[in-house]
N, C-alpha and C positions, 0 to 999 in steps of 0.2 A: 504494500500500500504506500503510495507516495506520501511524503511528509505533509504536503499541502492539504491532503484530504483529511488529516487528523485535525487541522485547524479550522476546517470549513464547518459552519453550523449544520447540524443534522437536519433540522426542521427548516421551514420557510422563514421569511423575514419576521422579526418580532412584531407582534400586534400590540397596539396600545390597549391597556386594560379598559373595559367599559366603566362608566360612572356607576354610582350606586343604583340608579334607576334602571340600569341595563339598557339604556337607549343611546343611540348615537346623537351627535350634535345636530345633524340634519333633521332627524325625526323630532327632536326637541323644538327646533325652529318651526317645523310644520305644525306641531301640536299647538304651540302658542299662537301662531298666526291663525289657525282654524278657530280657536276660542275667541280671539279678538274680532275676526271678521263676522262670526256668528253673532257676537254681541252688537256690533255696529248695525247689522241688518235687522235685528229683532228687538233689541231693548228699547222700550218706549215708556215715557217721553224722554227725548234726548235733544237738547237744543241750547241756544245761547242765553236764554232768559227763563225766569220762573223755575218751576220744578224741573224742567228739562236741563237747566244749568247744573243743578245739584246732582242729577243723574250723570251728567257728562263728567263732572269732577270726580265722582265716585268711580265711574267707569275708567277714567285715566289712572286713578290710584290703583285699581284692581289690575290693570294692564301692567303697571310698574311692578306690583307685587308678584305677578305671574312671571315677569321677565327674569326673576332670580333663577328660574330653571335653566336659563341660557348661560349662566356664569359657571366657569370651571370650578370644580370642588376645591382645588388648591388656592383659588383666588379669594374665596369668602369662607370665613370660619363658621362653624356650626352655631356658635352663639349669635353671630350676626344674622344668620339665616333664620334662626328661631325668632328673633325680634322682628325681622322683616315679615315673616309669615304671620306673626301675631297681628301686626298692623294690617296685613292683607286680609286676614280672617274678619277683623272688625269692619274693614271696608266692604268685604263681600256680603256680610250680613246687612250692612246699611244699604248696599245696592239692591239687595233683594227686597228690602222694605220700601225703597224709594221708587223702584221701577214698577210699573203696572203690568207690563207684559215682557216677554222675551226670555233669553237664556242667561239671565244674571246668575242663576244658581250654578252655572258651569264653573265660574271662578272659584266658588267655595269648594266644589268637588276636586278640581285640579290642584288647588293650593294644599288641601289636606292630603291628597295622594302624593304630592311632592314631599310633604313633610314626612310621610311614612317611608319614602325611598331615600331621603337625605339624612334625617335626624335619627338619633338613637330611639329605642322603643318607648321609653317612659315619656320624654318630652313630646314625641309624636302622638302618643295616645292622649296626653293632656290637651294638646292643641286640637286634636280631632274632637274630643268631648266638648271643648269650649265652642268649637264651630257648630256642632250639633245643637247645643243649647241656645246659642245666639240666633242661628237661622230658624230653629224651631220656635223660639220665642217671638221673633219678628213676625213669622207667618201666623202664629197664634193670635197676636195682637191685631193683625190685619183681617183675620177671618171673621165672618159674620157669626153671631151667636148660634151655637149648635152645629156649625159647619167648620170643623177643625181637621178635616182630612188632609189639607195641604200641610198641616203641621208635621205630619209623618215624613213628608219629603224633606223638610228642613232638618229634622232629626237624622235623616238618612245620610246627610252630607258627610258626617264623620266616618261612615263606613268605608269611604274611599281610602282611608288610611291603610286598610288591610291590603288593598291592591298595591299600594306603594311599598309596604313592607315585604310583600311577596316578590316584587321586582328587586328590592334590595337583596333579598336572600338569593335570588337567581344570579345577581351580579357578583355577590360574594363567592358563590359556588364557581362562577366562571373564572374569577380571579384566582381562586385556589387551583382550578384545573390548569390555568395558564402557568402558574408558579410551579406546579408539579411537572408540567411539560418542559419548562425551562430547566428545572433541576435534572430531569432525565436527559435532556439534551447535553447539559454540561457533563453529566456522568458518562454519556456515550462518547463525547469528544475526548474525555480523559482516558477512557478505555481504549479508544482507537489510537491515541498517542502512545499509550503503554504497549499496545500490540506492535506499533511501528518500531518503537525502541527495542522491543524484544526481538523482532525480526532482524533489525540491523545488527544486534549482538550475535544472533545466530549466524548470519551471513559472514560477519567478521571472523567468527571461529572457523567457519568452513574455508574461507579464503586463506586464513593462517595455516590451516591443516594442509591445504594443497600447495600453495605458493611457497611459504616459508620452509616447509620440510623438503619439498622437492628441489627447490633452488639451492638450499644448503648442501644437500647431498651432491648435486651436480657440480657445485662450486668446489667441493672437496676433491672430486675426481679430476677436475680441470687443474687445480693446484698441484695435484700429484703428477699430472702430465707435464706441467711446467718443470717440476723438479726432476723428472726422469729424462727430459730433453737434454738437460745439462750433463747427465751421466751417459747418454747415448744408449740407454736400455730400451731397445725397440720393442722387445716382448712385453716389458712392463708398460710401455706407452700404449700398446695395443690393448692390453688387459684393462688399463684404467679408462681408455677410450670406450671400450666395450661396456664397462660398468656405467659410464656416463650415459651411453645410449640406452642401457637398460633402465636407468633412472628416468630418462625422458619418457620411455614407454610407460613406466610406472606412473609418472605424473599424468599422462593422458588417461590412464585407467582411473587414477584418483579423481581427475576432473569429472569423469563419468559418474563416479560415486557421489561427488558433490552435487551434480545435476540431479541425480536420483533423490538425494536427501532434500534438496530444495523443492522438488516436486512431490515430496512425501511418498516416493515409490518404496516398496518393500524389497529389501535385498535378503537373500538367503544367508543367514548368519554363519553357519558352519562352512558352506562352500566359499563364501567371501573371505573368511579368515584363512582358509587353506590357500586361496589364490594370493592373498597378501604375503603369506610366509614363503610360498614358492617364488614369487616375484622378487623377494628379498634374498633368495638363495638358500632358504631353509626348507628342506623337503621332509615330509612325514614328521612335522614338528607340532602338530595339533593333537591334543588329547581331549576327548569328550567323556565326561563322567555323568552318569544318571540318564534318565529317560529324556530324550530330546523333545522339546515342545516349541511351538511357534510363539515368538514374543511379539509384543506390539511394535509397530514400525519405529516409534520414537526410541524405544529401548534398544532395538537392533541397531539403529543408526548411532546411538550413543556408544555402545560397546565397540562398534567398528571404528569409530573415531578414536576411542581410547587405545585400541589395539594399534591403529595406524600411528598415533603419537608415540607409543612405546617402542614400536619397531624402528621408527625414524631415529629416536634417541639412542636406541641400541646400536644402530649403524653408525651414528655420529660419535658416540662416546666409547663404544666397545667394538671397534671393527675387528672382524675375524672371529669373534666369540659366538658360540652357539646360542640360539634363541629357541624357546619353546613356549607354547600357549596351552593352557589348560582351561577348558570351558566346562563348568560344573552346573548341572541342572538339579538343584536341591528343592525340597518341598517348599521352603520358605523364601528362597532367593535364587537368583542366577548369578554365578561368580565367574569373572574373567580374570585369569592370572597370567601375566606375561613375565617371563624370566629370561635374562641373558647372562651368559658367563663372562668372565673377564676378557679383555681385549687380547688378541694374539698378534695384531698388526699395529704399527705406529698410529698413535692418535693425533690427528691434526687439531691444533688449537682452534677452537671456534666458540663463539658466544651466541647463545640463543636469545630469542626475544623475551623469554620469560612468560609468554602467553600460553605455552602448551599445557603446563600443569594447571594454570588458571582455567583454561578452556575445559580440561577434564573435570575439574571440580564444579564448574558452572553447569556442565551437561548433567552430571550426576545429581546435583542439587535440585534440578528441575524434576527429576524422577524420584526424589526422596532417597537416593542411594548414597554410597560413600566411595571414596577413592583413597587408597593408602599406597605410599611409595617408600622404598628404603632398600638398604643393602641386604643381600642374601648371606646369612652367616653359617648355614649348615647345609649338608647335602652336597651333591655333585656340582651344584651351581654356586658354591660358596665363593665369595669375593665378587660376585656379580651384582645385578640389580633386579628388582622386581616391582611390578605395578599390579595392584589388585583392585578390581572394581566389583562392587556388590550392589545389585539392583533387587529390591524387595519384590516378591511375587505379587 
């Protein structure tokens, strides 16, 4: 995965959270405009003098009170909104009493609904109850004796607070869902970045295993050729040149193994170990103990890389010494043991990168296994070196 993909947001562009009413600014404008236009067309009397002037003034005050819906939440505090809506409720009740006909009651309904969507529960309910009592009282005083049915409509204005509170709950749920989605998006980006870094580390180990080991071995043979040229040892030159060619062929084979590993292909463990030993000049050097079983691809690749590292180090630090590999299939673990005897040929001074042993331990840590290295002190390989890898079953 390219590094740029780890930084790219998983989801679409971030959305602005809705306001508490759950409506967009455009719908708020349309709602206020619809109430105002309906009032202009239906509320009577409305004019420049007499009762019409009082209705006109109250209508303007109600329009101003309703316009608070258009203000962003961050621009107006809840306390100021409460005071503004309280004035609006008084004006709405007065408009209902002053107007003879029309939709004056709409201002009371929508002011109370906005209070439910914007304010906390307690002040919103107090404001709604006050609106119901004021509007119901005005209509009660206006009604003819014995005809108080319109009073119920005034009392019902406070019920609009429930619709506003429901809208606020939906908005809060939406904001919570958006927050959860953003958290999941951040977690996905972090996981993707971790995967990229892990893949880079894996590729770095594979490149080290192929290039560093192979080039080190080829360089040793070429240095030997240079030394033999001065002595005129033609047979030795041919032998060293042949070993260099053999290392090149081995490097190509290792490159194929690396491609298999990067593609997650499964290599046969026993056959591949045998091929490694034979290509290094060690025939019939693999011993298998226990019932052979198929291992997961990652475990197989790990053991092969450790064997490759150990064989390369044996060639570099103990040239001419015998090498043997023991592969043990136990009930609780799979054990790979690579031993080499002391060198029988001159050792060319060489410094490694130090990444080989680190790579071994990193590979085993990913599988919950262990790697131990150290000198061999007993047996026919005494004086040599061993590498042992244990992968739990």
